[in-house]
N, CA and C atoms of all chains as a GROMACS GRO file, in nm:
protein
  591
    1MET      N    1   0.928   2.652   2.147
    1MET     CA    2   0.873   2.538   2.196
    1MET      C    3   0.876   2.448   2.056
    2SER      N    4   0.813   2.455   1.934
    2SER     CA    5   0.811   2.390   1.842
    2SER      C    6   0.925   2.441   1.720
    3GLY      N    7   0.931   2.369   1.638
    3GLY     CA    8   1.003   2.409   1.517
    3GLY      C    9   1.033   2.311   1.432
    4SER      N   10   1.029   2.349   1.326
    4SER     CA   11   1.043   2.246   1.202
    4SER      C   12   1.198   2.214   1.170
    5PHE      N   13   1.244   2.123   1.162
    5PHE     CA   14   1.411   2.115   1.111
    5PHE      C   15   1.426   2.030   0.977
    6LEU      N   16   1.553   2.043   0.921
    6LEU     CA   17   1.576   2.026   0.799
    6LEU      C   18   1.608   1.852   0.796
    7ALA      N   19   1.636   1.824   0.682
    7ALA     CA   20   1.658   1.657   0.668
    7ALA      C   21   1.776   1.612   0.724
    8SER      N   22   1.892   1.709   0.754
    8SER     CA   23   1.990   1.664   0.784
    8SER      C   24   2.001   1.648   0.953
    9ASP      N   25   1.886   1.737   1.006
    9ASP     CA   26   1.912   1.749   1.154
    9ASP      C   27   1.792   1.603   1.162
   10PHE      N   28   1.750   1.564   1.055
   10PHE     CA   29   1.623   1.454   1.093
   10PHE      C   30   1.693   1.315   1.156
   11ARG      N   31   1.797   1.310   1.100
   11ARG     CA   32   1.878   1.183   1.170
   11ARG      C   33   1.916   1.211   1.286
   12ASN      N   34   1.952   1.334   1.334
   12ASN     CA   35   2.027   1.365   1.470
   12ASN      C   36   1.909   1.348   1.570
   13THR      N   37   1.802   1.420   1.535
   13THR     CA   38   1.692   1.407   1.637
   13THR      C   39   1.603   1.287   1.638
   14PHE      N   40   1.635   1.208   1.581
   14PHE     CA   41   1.598   1.048   1.557
   14PHE      C   42   1.608   1.000   1.670
   15GLU      N   43   1.744   0.979   1.748
   15GLU     CA   44   1.787   0.946   1.865
   15GLU      C   45   1.694   0.996   1.990
   16ASN      N   46   1.685   1.106   1.966
   16ASN     CA   47   1.615   1.217   2.065
   16ASN      C   48   1.463   1.136   2.080
   17CYS      N   49   1.418   1.148   1.973
   17CYS     CA   50   1.277   1.093   1.948
   17CYS      C   51   1.277   0.952   2.025
   18ILE      N   52   1.374   0.862   2.005
   18ILE     CA   53   1.352   0.739   2.064
   18ILE      C   54   1.352   0.744   2.222
   19LEU      N   55   1.450   0.834   2.267
   19LEU     CA   56   1.444   0.859   2.405
   19LEU      C   57   1.302   0.898   2.474
   20PHE      N   58   1.237   1.013   2.412
   20PHE     CA   59   1.112   1.034   2.423
   20PHE      C   60   1.017   0.924   2.405
   21VAL      N   61   1.016   0.854   2.335
   21VAL     CA   62   0.898   0.745   2.324
   21VAL      C   63   0.928   0.639   2.443
   22VAL      N   64   1.018   0.645   2.508
   22VAL     CA   65   1.037   0.556   2.633
   22VAL      C   66   0.956   0.574   2.739
   23CYS      N   67   0.942   0.699   2.755
   23CYS     CA   68   0.863   0.772   2.884
   23CYS      C   69   0.727   0.764   2.824
   24SER      N   70   0.632   0.751   2.910
   24SER     CA   71   0.478   0.754   2.848
   24SER      C   72   0.448   0.906   2.856
   25GLY      N   73   0.326   0.951   2.792
   25GLY     CA   74   0.278   1.084   2.789
   25GLY      C   75   0.339   1.124   2.634
   26VAL      N   76   0.370   1.055   2.545
   26VAL     CA   77   0.453   1.119   2.419
   26VAL      C   78   0.328   1.066   2.336
   27ARG      N   79   0.267   1.156   2.239
   27ARG     CA   80   0.235   1.120   2.125
   27ARG      C   81   0.312   1.146   2.004
   28VAL      N   82   0.260   1.090   1.893
   28VAL     CA   83   0.295   1.108   1.765
   28VAL      C   84   0.168   1.136   1.679
   29VAL      N   85   0.206   1.254   1.585
   29VAL     CA   86   0.101   1.273   1.479
   29VAL      C   87   0.144   1.284   1.346
   30LEU      N   88   0.092   1.217   1.265
   30LEU     CA   89   0.114   1.224   1.144
   30LEU      C   90  -0.013   1.298   1.037
   31LYS      N   91   0.039   1.392   0.979
   31LYS     CA   92  -0.073   1.455   0.888
   31LYS      C   93  -0.030   1.455   0.750
   32TYR      N   94  -0.139   1.420   0.664
   32TYR     CA   95  -0.109   1.398   0.536
   32TYR      C   96  -0.206   1.474   0.461
   33ARG      N   97  -0.168   1.546   0.352
   33ARG     CA   98  -0.251   1.666   0.265
   33ARG      C   99  -0.226   1.601   0.130
   34HIS      N  100  -0.292   1.523   0.071
   34HIS     CA  101  -0.290   1.486  -0.078
   34HIS      C  102  -0.291   1.593  -0.180
   35CYS      N  103  -0.377   1.682  -0.132
   35CYS     CA  104  -0.438   1.805  -0.244
   35CYS      C  105  -0.332   1.892  -0.239
   36ASP      N  106  -0.241   1.921  -0.134
   36ASP     CA  107  -0.123   2.003  -0.116
   36ASP      C  108   0.016   1.935  -0.119
   37GLY      N  109  -0.020   1.803  -0.127
   37GLY     CA  110   0.115   1.734  -0.152
   37GLY      C  111   0.223   1.753  -0.050
   38ASN      N  112   0.168   1.764   0.078
   38ASN     CA  113   0.305   1.747   0.192
   38ASN      C  114   0.227   1.651   0.306
   39LEU      N  115   0.336   1.620   0.368
   39LEU     CA  116   0.321   1.523   0.476
   39LEU      C  117   0.429   1.592   0.591
   40CYS      N  118   0.346   1.564   0.742
   40CYS     CA  119   0.427   1.622   0.856
   40CYS      C  120   0.429   1.518   0.939
   41ILE      N  121   0.539   1.502   1.025
   41ILE     CA  122   0.536   1.399   1.136
   41ILE      C  123   0.548   1.507   1.255
   42LYS      N  124   0.502   1.467   1.384
   42LYS     CA  125   0.534   1.571   1.494
   42LYS      C  126   0.524   1.428   1.622
   43VAL      N  127   0.641   1.498   1.682
   43VAL     CA  128   0.655   1.419   1.800
   43VAL      C  129   0.670   1.470   1.930
   44THR      N  130   0.571   1.481   2.007
   44THR     CA  131   0.543   1.556   2.136
   44THR      C  132   0.517   1.514   2.270
   45ASP      N  133   0.580   1.571   2.396
   45ASP     CA  134   0.536   1.522   2.521
   45ASP      C  135   0.455   1.641   2.582
   46ASP      N  136   0.410   1.724   2.510
   46ASP     CA  137   0.362   1.845   2.560
   46ASP      C  138   0.451   1.927   2.622
   47VAL      N  139   0.582   1.924   2.623
   47VAL     CA  140   0.662   2.036   2.673
   47VAL      C  141   0.759   2.061   2.557
   48VAL      N  142   0.832   1.964   2.499
   48VAL     CA  143   0.916   1.995   2.361
   48VAL      C  144   0.831   1.934   2.257
   49CYS      N  145   0.837   1.979   2.145
   49CYS     CA  146   0.784   1.914   2.012
   49CYS      C  147   0.868   1.922   1.908
   50LEU      N  148   0.897   1.801   1.844
   50LEU     CA  149   0.965   1.803   1.709
   50LEU      C  150   0.903   1.779   1.598
   51LEU      N  151   0.888   1.878   1.487
   51LEU     CA  152   0.821   1.873   1.381
   51LEU      C  153   0.916   1.848   1.252
   52TYR      N  154   0.854   1.771   1.133
   52TYR     CA  155   0.937   1.768   1.030
   52TYR      C  156   0.826   1.780   0.920
   53ARG      N  157   0.829   1.871   0.825
   53ARG     CA  158   0.729   1.888   0.732
   53ARG      C  159   0.806   1.839   0.606
   54THR      N  160   0.744   1.787   0.497
   54THR     CA  161   0.811   1.773   0.363
   54THR      C  162   0.713   1.780   0.264
   55ASP      N  163   0.776   1.780   0.138
   55ASP     CA  164   0.683   1.761   0.028
   55ASP      C  165   0.714   1.661  -0.084
   56GLN      N  166   0.838   1.574  -0.027
   56GLN     CA  167   0.928   1.506  -0.120
   56GLN      C  168   0.884   1.356  -0.082
   57ALA      N  169   0.865   1.295  -0.218
   57ALA     CA  170   0.816   1.154  -0.200
   57ALA      C  171   0.931   1.078  -0.139
   58GLN      N  172   1.088   1.116  -0.175
   58GLN     CA  173   1.165   1.009  -0.120
   58GLN      C  174   1.160   1.028   0.028
   59ASP      N  175   1.086   1.122   0.091
   59ASP     CA  176   1.072   1.137   0.237
   59ASP      C  177   0.984   1.034   0.302
   60VAL      N  178   0.876   0.971   0.231
   60VAL     CA  179   0.764   0.900   0.266
   60VAL      C  180   0.840   0.793   0.324
   61LYS      N  181   0.931   0.721   0.249
   61LYS     CA  182   0.952   0.603   0.307
   61LYS      C  183   1.031   0.612   0.437
   62LYS      N  184   1.126   0.710   0.444
   62LYS     CA  185   1.188   0.766   0.575
   62LYS      C  186   1.097   0.779   0.693
   63ILE      N  187   0.972   0.862   0.654
   63ILE     CA  188   0.879   0.863   0.769
   63ILE      C  189   0.813   0.764   0.799
   64GLU      N  190   0.788   0.690   0.715
   64GLU     CA  191   0.710   0.546   0.736
   64GLU      C  192   0.778   0.450   0.815
   65LYS      N  193   0.927   0.421   0.790
   65LYS     CA  194   1.008   0.359   0.857
   65LYS      C  195   1.007   0.412   1.002
   66PHE      N  196   1.054   0.542   1.028
   66PHE     CA  197   1.056   0.605   1.157
   66PHE      C  198   0.919   0.577   1.226
   67HIS      N  199   0.812   0.598   1.181
   67HIS     CA  200   0.674   0.576   1.234
   67HIS      C  201   0.668   0.459   1.292
   68SER      N  202   0.704   0.343   1.196
   68SER     CA  203   0.700   0.198   1.254
   68SER      C  204   0.796   0.180   1.374
   69GLN      N  205   0.901   0.222   1.351
   69GLN     CA  206   0.983   0.207   1.466
   69GLN      C  207   0.935   0.265   1.604
   70LEU      N  208   0.899   0.373   1.616
   70LEU     CA  209   0.834   0.447   1.713
   70LEU      C  210   0.714   0.354   1.761
   71MET      N  211   0.629   0.290   1.683
   71MET     CA  212   0.520   0.241   1.720
   71MET      C  213   0.582   0.103   1.794
   72ARG      N  214   0.673   0.042   1.767
   72ARG     CA  215   0.741  -0.080   1.794
   72ARG      C  216   0.768  -0.043   1.975
   73LEU      N  217   0.862   0.075   1.953
   73LEU     CA  218   0.905   0.102   2.077
   73LEU      C  219   0.771   0.116   2.188
   74MET      N  220   0.666   0.200   2.151
   74MET     CA  221   0.560   0.210   2.274
   74MET      C  222   0.504   0.096   2.278
   75VAL      N  223   0.523  -0.025   2.195
   75VAL     CA  224   0.460  -0.162   2.244
   75VAL      C  225   0.521  -0.245   2.311
   76ALA      N  226   0.652  -0.236   2.300
   76ALA     CA  227   0.740  -0.337   2.383
   76ALA      C  228   0.764  -0.282   2.505
   77LYS      N  229   0.776  -0.403   2.585
   77LYS     CA  230   0.785  -0.389   2.731
   77LYS      C  231   0.901  -0.389   2.760
   78GLU      N  232   0.942  -0.519   2.832
   78GLU     CA  233   1.098  -0.505   2.876
   78GLU      C  234   1.205  -0.511   2.780
   79SER      N  235   1.149  -0.540   2.680
   79SER     CA  236   1.260  -0.530   2.528
   79SER      C  237   1.284  -0.415   2.503
   80ARG      N  238   1.239  -0.278   2.561
   80ARG     CA  239   1.294  -0.175   2.534
   80ARG      C  240   1.411  -0.110   2.521
   81SER      N  241   1.485  -0.161   2.607
   81SER     CA  242   1.634  -0.130   2.591
   81SER      C  243   1.685  -0.204   2.488
   82ALA      N  244   1.656  -0.292   2.440
   82ALA     CA  245   1.702  -0.369   2.332
   82ALA      C  246   1.655  -0.328   2.192
   83ALA      N  247   1.549  -0.280   2.176
   83ALA     CA  248   1.480  -0.202   2.071
   83ALA      C  249   1.555  -0.053   2.051
   84MET      N  250   1.591  -0.002   2.189
   84MET     CA  251   1.677   0.121   2.139
   84MET      C  252   1.806   0.107   2.086
   85GLU      N  253   1.866  -0.019   2.094
   85GLU     CA  254   1.992  -0.017   2.053
   85GLU      C  255   2.008  -0.051   1.914
   86THR      N  256   1.895  -0.110   1.854
   86THR     CA  257   1.910  -0.135   1.707
   86THR      C  258   1.832  -0.021   1.643
   87ASP      N  259   1.912   0.028   1.524
   87ASP     CA  260   1.874   0.147   1.441
   87ASP      C  261   1.756   0.096   1.346
   88MET      N  262  -1.608   0.829   1.855
   88MET     CA  263  -1.469   0.790   1.839
   88MET      C  264  -1.500   0.657   1.830
   89VAL      N  265  -1.512   0.604   1.720
   89VAL     CA  266  -1.538   0.457   1.713
   89VAL      C  267  -1.410   0.363   1.726
   90LEU      N  268  -1.408   0.258   1.808
   90LEU     CA  269  -1.304   0.171   1.821
   90LEU      C  270  -1.338   0.044   1.750
   91LEU      N  271  -1.228   0.022   1.657
   91LEU     CA  272  -1.239  -0.106   1.577
   91LEU      C  273  -1.106  -0.209   1.598
   92GLU      N  274  -1.171  -0.314   1.558
   92GLU     CA  275  -1.042  -0.415   1.548
   92GLU      C  276  -0.944  -0.375   1.437
   93SER      N  277  -0.828  -0.447   1.450
   93SER     CA  278  -0.715  -0.381   1.371
   93SER      C  279  -0.736  -0.384   1.233
   94GLU      N  280  -0.812  -0.500   1.174
   94GLU     CA  281  -0.778  -0.505   1.036
   94GLU      C  282  -0.933  -0.419   0.957
   95GLN      N  283  -1.026  -0.399   1.060
   95GLN     CA  284  -1.132  -0.315   1.034
   95GLN      C  285  -1.082  -0.166   1.020
   96PHE      N  286  -0.984  -0.142   1.106
   96PHE     CA  287  -0.929  -0.006   1.114
   96PHE      C  288  -0.867   0.018   0.995
   97LEU      N  289  -0.781  -0.079   0.963
   97LEU     CA  290  -0.696  -0.072   0.817
   97LEU      C  291  -0.796  -0.034   0.709
   98THR      N  292  -0.913  -0.097   0.688
   98THR     CA  293  -1.020  -0.079   0.562
   98THR      C  294  -1.058   0.048   0.602
   99GLU      N  295  -1.101   0.099   0.710
   99GLU     CA  296  -1.163   0.205   0.735
   99GLU      C  297  -1.074   0.336   0.706
  100LEU      N  298  -0.923   0.328   0.734
  100LEU     CA  299  -0.815   0.408   0.714
  100LEU      C  300  -0.793   0.444   0.570
  101THR      N  301  -0.794   0.340   0.483
  101THR     CA  302  -0.793   0.315   0.361
  101THR      C  303  -0.874   0.423   0.276
  102ARG      N  304  -1.022   0.395   0.334
  102ARG     CA  305  -1.104   0.488   0.298
  102ARG      C  306  -1.101   0.624   0.333
  103LEU      N  307  -1.062   0.660   0.438
  103LEU     CA  308  -1.043   0.788   0.487
  103LEU      C  309  -0.931   0.885   0.363
  104PHE      N  310  -0.833   0.794   0.364
  104PHE     CA  311  -0.721   0.845   0.261
  104PHE      C  312  -0.789   0.887   0.114
  105GLN      N  313  -0.881   0.775   0.071
  105GLN     CA  314  -0.911   0.802  -0.077
  105GLN      C  315  -1.028   0.905  -0.056
  106LYS      N  316  -1.112   0.929   0.066
  106LYS     CA  317  -1.211   1.035   0.074
  106LYS      C  318  -1.124   1.181   0.067
  107CYS      N  319  -1.014   1.190   0.112
  107CYS     CA  320  -0.920   1.314   0.126
  107CYS      C  321  -0.841   1.343   0.023
  108ARG      N  322  -0.843   1.257  -0.088
  108ARG     CA  323  -0.759   1.295  -0.210
  108ARG      C  324  -0.769   1.423  -0.268
  109THR      N  325  -0.898   1.476  -0.287
  109THR     CA  326  -0.943   1.596  -0.349
  109THR      C  327  -0.938   1.694  -0.253
  110SER      N  328  -0.949   1.716  -0.148
  110SER     CA  329  -0.955   1.823  -0.039
  110SER      C  330  -0.943   1.751   0.103
  111GLY      N  331  -0.881   1.844   0.188
  111GLY     CA  332  -0.853   1.781   0.324
  111GLY      C  333  -0.738   1.696   0.377
  112SER      N  334  -0.737   1.682   0.515
  112SER     CA  335  -0.611   1.622   0.540
  112SER      C  336  -0.646   1.494   0.638
  113VAL      N  337  -0.566   1.407   0.615
  113VAL     CA  338  -0.568   1.280   0.714
  113VAL      C  339  -0.479   1.287   0.845
  114PHE      N  340  -0.560   1.290   0.966
  114PHE     CA  341  -0.424   1.293   1.057
  114PHE      C  342  -0.448   1.146   1.139
  115ILE      N  343  -0.325   1.084   1.163
  115ILE     CA  344  -0.309   0.977   1.262
  115ILE      C  345  -0.219   1.024   1.371
  116VAL      N  346  -0.258   0.961   1.484
  116VAL     CA  347  -0.202   0.986   1.604
  116VAL      C  348  -0.186   0.876   1.675
  117PHE      N  349  -0.081   0.848   1.742
  117PHE     CA  350  -0.066   0.716   1.798
  117PHE      C  351  -0.003   0.763   1.964
  118ASN      N  352  -0.048   0.708   2.064
  118ASN     CA  353   0.040   0.695   2.190
  118ASN      C  354  -0.004   0.563   2.272
  119THR      N  355   0.056   0.553   2.371
  119THR     CA  356   0.097   0.448   2.466
  119THR      C  357  -0.087   0.423   2.549
  120ASP      N  358  -0.108   0.311   2.543
  120ASP     CA  359  -0.236   0.282   2.618
  120ASP      C  360  -0.227   0.231   2.736
  121ASP      N  361  -0.256   0.262   2.849
  121ASP     CA  362  -0.253   0.221   2.981
  121ASP      C  363  -0.370   0.096   2.977
  122GLY      N  364  -0.441   0.098   2.907
  122GLY     CA  365  -0.582   0.031   2.928
  122GLY      C  366  -0.667   0.062   3.036
  123ARG      N  367  -0.667   0.196   3.089
  123ARG     CA  368  -0.766   0.250   3.170
  123ARG      C  369  -0.869   0.300   3.117
  124THR      N  370  -0.990   0.243   3.203
  124THR     CA  371  -1.124   0.282   3.167
  124THR      C  372  -1.214   0.396   3.220
  125LYS      N  373  -1.148   0.418   3.363
  125LYS     CA  374  -1.211   0.514   3.418
  125LYS      C  375  -1.084   0.652   3.439
  126PRO      N  376  -1.125   0.769   3.472
  126PRO     CA  377  -1.039   0.865   3.480
  126PRO      C  378  -0.960   0.865   3.612
  127VAL      N  379  -0.851   0.910   3.619
  127VAL     CA  380  -0.754   0.872   3.736
  127VAL      C  381  -0.818   0.989   3.834
  128PRO      N  382  -0.834   0.971   3.978
  128PRO     CA  383  -0.881   1.084   4.059
  128PRO      C  384  -0.771   1.138   4.110
  129ARG      N  385  -0.795   1.259   4.169
  129ARG     CA  386  -0.664   1.367   4.185
  129ARG      C  387  -0.597   1.315   4.271
  130LYS      N  388  -0.672   1.264   4.392
  130LYS     CA  389  -0.631   1.193   4.504
  130LYS      C  390  -0.617   1.044   4.516
  131GLY      N  391  -0.514   0.982   4.543
  131GLY     CA  392  -0.521   0.817   4.528
  131GLY      C  393  -0.495   0.769   4.408
  132HIS      N  394  -0.542   0.635   4.402
  132HIS     CA  395  -0.556   0.578   4.272
  132HIS      C  396  -0.662   0.473   4.265
  133ILE      N  397  -0.685   0.414   4.143
  133ILE     CA  398  -0.792   0.334   4.103
  133ILE      C  399  -0.735   0.234   4.177
  134GLU      N  400  -0.854   0.136   4.228
  134GLU     CA  401  -0.827   0.008   4.308
  134GLU      C  402  -0.822  -0.094   4.172
  135GLY      N  403  -0.709  -0.183   4.237
  135GLY     CA  404  -0.721  -0.294   4.124
  135GLY      C  405  -0.681  -0.271   3.986
  136PHE      N  406  -0.621  -0.135   3.931
  136PHE     CA  407  -0.566  -0.124   3.818
  136PHE      C  408  -0.420  -0.098   3.809
  137GLU      N  409  -0.385  -0.199   3.732
  137GLU     CA  410  -0.230  -0.164   3.696
  137GLU      C  411  -0.217  -0.153   3.553
  138PRO      N  412  -0.127  -0.044   3.538
  138PRO     CA  413  -0.099   0.015   3.402
  138PRO      C  414  -0.034  -0.078   3.309
  139ALA      N  415  -0.126  -0.110   3.197
  139ALA     CA  416  -0.049  -0.191   3.104
  139ALA      C  417   0.068  -0.125   3.017
  140ASP      N  418   0.169  -0.203   2.967
  140ASP     CA  419   0.278  -0.123   2.908
  140ASP      C  420   0.296  -0.164   2.778
  141ASN      N  421   0.211  -0.256   2.730
  141ASN     CA  422   0.250  -0.340   2.603
  141ASN      C  423   0.137  -0.286   2.492
  142LYS      N  424   0.070  -0.175   2.490
  142LYS     CA  425  -0.025  -0.136   2.398
  142LYS      C  426  -0.031   0.006   2.351
  143CYS      N  427  -0.093   0.022   2.218
  143CYS     CA  428  -0.069   0.147   2.188
  143CYS      C  429  -0.178   0.176   2.092
  144LEU      N  430  -0.247   0.314   2.113
  144LEU     CA  431  -0.348   0.354   2.080
  144LEU      C  432  -0.341   0.431   1.935
  145LEU      N  433  -0.406   0.379   1.846
  145LEU     CA  434  -0.388   0.451   1.727
  145LEU      C  435  -0.518   0.518   1.691
  146ARG      N  436  -0.529   0.643   1.649
  146ARG     CA  437  -0.623   0.711   1.631
  146ARG      C  438  -0.631   0.778   1.472
  147ALA      N  439  -0.725   0.799   1.390
  147ALA     CA  440  -0.726   0.866   1.268
  147ALA      C  441  -0.867   0.917   1.246
  148THR      N  442  -0.828   1.060   1.192
  148THR     CA  443  -0.970   1.135   1.154
  148THR      C  444  -0.914   1.199   1.007
  149ASP      N  445  -1.041   1.272   0.955
  149ASP     CA  446  -1.010   1.353   0.858
  149ASP      C  447  -1.090   1.489   0.889
  150GLY      N  448  -1.096   1.506   1.030
  150GLY     CA  449  -1.145   1.607   1.065
  150GLY      C  450  -1.281   1.590   1.094
  151LYS      N  451  -1.368   1.489   1.048
  151LYS     CA  452  -1.514   1.485   1.065
  151LYS      C  453  -1.534   1.317   1.143
  152LYS      N  454  -1.490   1.221   1.046
  152LYS     CA  455  -1.497   1.121   1.073
  152LYS      C  456  -1.371   1.072   1.185
  153LYS      N  457  -1.396   0.989   1.282
  153LYS     CA  458  -1.312   0.944   1.359
  153LYS      C  459  -1.280   0.791   1.381
  154ILE      N  460  -1.192   0.724   1.384
  154ILE     CA  461  -1.170   0.577   1.415
  154ILE      C  462  -1.073   0.564   1.496
  155SER      N  463  -1.038   0.445   1.554
  155SER     CA  464  -0.931   0.441   1.639
  155SER      C  465  -0.920   0.257   1.680
  156THR      N  466  -0.769   0.217   1.704
  156THR     CA  467  -0.784   0.107   1.755
  156THR      C  468  -0.675   0.060   1.849
  157VAL      N  469  -0.665  -0.052   1.921
  157VAL     CA  470  -0.543  -0.077   2.014
  157VAL      C  471  -0.472  -0.169   1.959
  158VAL      N  472  -0.328  -0.164   1.948
  158VAL     CA  473  -0.249  -0.249   1.878
  158VAL      C  474  -0.175  -0.296   1.991
  159SER      N  475  -0.149  -0.450   2.061
  159SER     CA  476  -0.059  -0.478   2.152
  159SER      C  477   0.042  -0.557   2.067
  160SER      N  478   0.140  -0.574   2.188
  160SER     CA  479   0.279  -0.634   2.148
  160SER      C  480   0.243  -0.757   2.045
  161LYS      N  481   0.147  -0.825   2.055
  161LYS     CA  482   0.126  -0.971   1.983
  161LYS      C  483   0.094  -0.947   1.851
  162GLU      N  484  -0.010  -0.857   1.821
  162GLU     CA  485  -0.045  -0.836   1.690
  162GLU      C  486   0.067  -0.715   1.613
  163VAL      N  487   0.141  -0.642   1.687
  163VAL     CA  488   0.216  -0.540   1.634
  163VAL      C  489   0.281  -0.606   1.496
  164ASN      N  490   0.331  -0.698   1.506
  164ASN     CA  491   0.396  -0.750   1.365
  164ASN      C  492   0.356  -0.756   1.251
  165LYS      N  493   0.214  -0.836   1.269
  165LYS     CA  494   0.134  -0.846   1.152
  165LYS      C  495   0.057  -0.717   1.137
  166PHE      N  496   0.028  -0.641   1.221
  166PHE     CA  497  -0.024  -0.505   1.184
  166PHE      C  498   0.024  -0.401   1.106
  167GLN      N  499   0.179  -0.402   1.166
  167GLN     CA  500   0.264  -0.323   1.102
  167GLN      C  501   0.312  -0.330   0.967
  168MET      N  502   0.305  -0.464   0.919
  168MET     CA  503   0.328  -0.458   0.787
  168MET      C  504   0.241  -0.415   0.689
  169ALA      N  505   0.082  -0.465   0.736
  169ALA     CA  506  -0.029  -0.412   0.668
  169ALA      C  507  -0.033  -0.267   0.651
  170TYR      N  508  -0.016  -0.218   0.796
  170TYR     CA  509  -0.010  -0.060   0.812
  170TYR      C  510   0.078   0.006   0.720
  171SER      N  511   0.198  -0.048   0.724
  171SER     CA  512   0.322   0.054   0.661
  171SER      C  513   0.286  -0.007   0.501
  172ASN      N  514   0.240  -0.088   0.443
  172ASN     CA  515   0.190  -0.080   0.296
  172ASN      C  516   0.068   0.009   0.257
  173LEU      N  517  -0.024   0.030   0.351
  173LEU     CA  518  -0.111   0.112   0.358
  173LEU      C  519  -0.070   0.246   0.336
  174LEU      N  520   0.043   0.295   0.445
  174LEU     CA  521   0.076   0.421   0.410
  174LEU      C  522   0.164   0.444   0.307
  175ARG      N  523   0.234   0.372   0.251
  175ARG     CA  524   0.317   0.366   0.139
  175ARG      C  525   0.229   0.386   0.012
  176ALA      N  526   0.110   0.295   0.018
  176ALA     CA  527   0.045   0.322  -0.115
  176ALA      C  528  -0.032   0.442  -0.114
  177ASN      N  529  -0.102   0.469   0.005
  177ASN     CA  530  -0.175   0.608  -0.016
  177ASN      C  531  -0.097   0.734   0.006
  178MET      N  532  -0.001   0.732   0.048
  178MET     CA  533   0.095   0.864   0.024
  178MET      C  534   0.180   0.898  -0.061
  179ASP      N  535   0.113   0.902  -0.202
  179ASP     CA  536   0.194   0.910  -0.331
  179ASP      C  537   0.161   1.036  -0.391
  180GLY      N  538   0.122   1.138  -0.325
  180GLY     CA  539   0.102   1.254  -0.382
  180GLY      C  540   0.194   1.377  -0.370
  181LEU      N  541   0.325   1.309  -0.308
  181LEU     CA  542   0.418   1.417  -0.324
  181LEU      C  543   0.524   1.425  -0.413
  182LYS      N  544   0.613   1.539  -0.430
  182LYS     CA  545   0.694   1.579  -0.517
  182LYS      C  546   0.779   1.472  -0.547
  183LYS      N  547   0.819   1.425  -0.669
  183LYS     CA  548   0.904   1.335  -0.709
  183LYS      C  549   1.040   1.439  -0.743
  184LYS      N  550   1.138   1.380  -0.724
  184LYS     CA  551   1.283   1.436  -0.710
  184LYS      C  552   1.304   1.438  -0.874
  185ASP      N  553   1.289   1.547  -0.964
  185ASP     CA  554   1.303   1.518  -1.089
  185ASP      C  555   1.401   1.638  -1.149
  186LYS      N  556   1.519   1.579  -1.179
  186LYS     CA  557   1.652   1.683  -1.194
  186LYS      C  558   1.621   1.729  -1.340
  187LYS      N  559   1.566   1.660  -1.443
  187LYS     CA  560   1.558   1.684  -1.585
  187LYS      C  561   1.413   1.810  -1.601
  188SER      N  562   1.337   1.787  -1.527
  188SER     CA  563   1.238   1.894  -1.563
  188SER      C  564   1.262   2.034  -1.531
  189LYS      N  565   1.229   2.089  -1.624
  189LYS     CA  566   1.273   2.257  -1.648
  189LYS      C  567   1.159   2.331  -1.541
  190ASN      N  568   1.045   2.313  -1.586
  190ASN     CA  569   0.939   2.371  -1.502
  190ASN      C  570   0.886   2.299  -1.385
  191LYS      N  571   0.901   2.309  -1.250
  191LYS     CA  572   0.875   2.227  -1.139
  191LYS      C  573   0.736   2.295  -1.107
  192LYS      N  574   0.635   2.248  -1.148
  192LYS     CA  575   0.531   2.263  -1.059
  192LYS      C  576   0.483   2.238  -0.930
  193SER      N  577   0.420   2.323  -0.850
  193SER     CA  578   0.426   2.293  -0.703
  193SER      C  579   0.302   2.208  -0.687
  194LYS      N  580   0.204   2.190  -0.790
  194LYS     CA  581   0.083   2.088  -0.781
  194LYS      C  582   0.119   1.963  -0.764
  195ALA      N  583   0.061   1.905  -0.690
  195ALA     CA  584   0.060   1.758  -0.669
  195ALA      C  585   0.012   1.681  -0.774
  196THR      N  586   0.084   1.562  -0.810
  196THR     CA  587   0.017   1.470  -0.909
  196THR      C  588  -0.122   1.414  -0.896
  197GLN      N  589  -0.208   1.387  -0.963
  197GLN     CA  590  -0.341   1.325  -0.931
  197GLN      C  591  -0.332   1.186  -0.926
   0.00000   0.00000   0.00000
């Protein structure tokens, strides 16, 4: 059901996540451990779970951007289809 | 679970990050918020309730303290800028890509 995936797959599953978020019942979880130096982002609808774990500083910006885009999608109403088309 | 205003939530979230620097994790969860205040009955539906489509519930915890806030489409722009800056400023303990270093230690920088 769940699995972590590589940075190269991250972009590909990005589109899948966008489609996910359009439906309700989806949650996004962000977990940060400063003492261990790792960050983890999970998108799930309780059926499928996408998980990305990293300990690289360069991924923080990517994850934070992704996180913001997901938030915007959740909050957007009729503009959902427009938001989906923009990268 | 403490429901706060956006600005207060950001302040408290900064505090959570600072508290967890030496040990522990910070969990941030967000999902869509219908605006429901009553549980949905198994049969039928709640009268006079129309699910709202433009709100997002943000929750944060360190395992002990819980905070939350609701962000609507009106505030999302302003909130998002502050929130992104907060995340970037606080999530600074990860490994930097250093090709020159010979001994790569797995310990995060302080």
